[in-house]
Every structure is written in C-alpha cells, then in structure tokens.
C-alpha positions as CSV (number, residue, x, y, z in Angstrom):
1,M,27.9,-18.5,26.2
2,D,24.6,-20.4,26.0
3,S,24.8,-23.4,23.7
4,S,21.2,-23.4,23.1
5,K,21.3,-20.1,21.6
6,E,22.5,-19.9,17.7
7,A,24.9,-17.1,16.8
8,E,23.1,-14.8,14.5
9,I,24.5,-14.0,11.3
10,I,24.1,-10.6,9.8
11,T,24.6,-10.3,6.1
12,H,24.7,-7.1,4.2
13,K,23.7,-6.9,0.6
14,S,25.0,-4.3,-1.8
15,L,22.3,-2.0,-3.2
16,R,22.9,-3.6,-6.8
17,E,22.0,-7.0,-5.0
18,Q,18.8,-5.4,-3.3
19,V,17.8,-3.9,-6.6
20,Y,18.3,-7.2,-8.5
21,E,16.3,-9.1,-6.0
22,Y,13.5,-6.6,-5.9
23,L,13.2,-6.6,-9.8
24,R,13.6,-10.5,-10.1
25,K,10.7,-10.7,-7.5
26,K,8.4,-8.4,-9.4
27,L,9.2,-10.1,-12.6
28,D,8.8,-13.7,-11.3
29,G,5.5,-12.8,-9.5
30,G,4.0,-11.2,-12.6
31,E,3.8,-7.5,-11.1
32,L,6.4,-6.4,-13.9
33,S,6.5,-7.4,-17.2
34,P,9.6,-7.5,-19.4
35,G,10.0,-4.2,-21.1
36,S,7.7,-2.5,-18.8
37,F,8.2,0.9,-17.0
38,I,10.2,0.8,-13.6
39,N,9.0,3.4,-11.2
40,L,12.4,4.5,-9.7
41,N,10.6,6.4,-7.0
42,E,8.7,3.7,-5.7
43,M,11.7,1.4,-5.9
44,S,13.9,3.7,-4.0
45,E,11.3,4.3,-1.4
46,R,11.0,0.6,-0.9
47,L,14.8,0.0,-0.8
48,G,15.7,2.7,1.3
C-alpha cells in the first residue's frame, strides 16, 4: 500500500443521529425557533 495515501474512514450515523444533527444545525443557525413547526416532509427529503 502506498504510504502517502491515508486510509479513508467511513462512519455511518444512525437516522436518530442524523435527525438530531439536522435539527441542532437549524436551531443554532436561527432557521428554527424553539417550539416552532417542523416540516417532516422537508426533513425526510433532505435526510433520505
């Protein structure tokens, strides 16, 4: 193996982790206010 190449580490996140991170980013970015409506269709399209 070529020592100049780094091994690629693949990590898989659970759906729960993906949803948490998505909502956390929306809250932290001010796109979503605490207690506001969450569009489940939009979230499911973005997260697959």
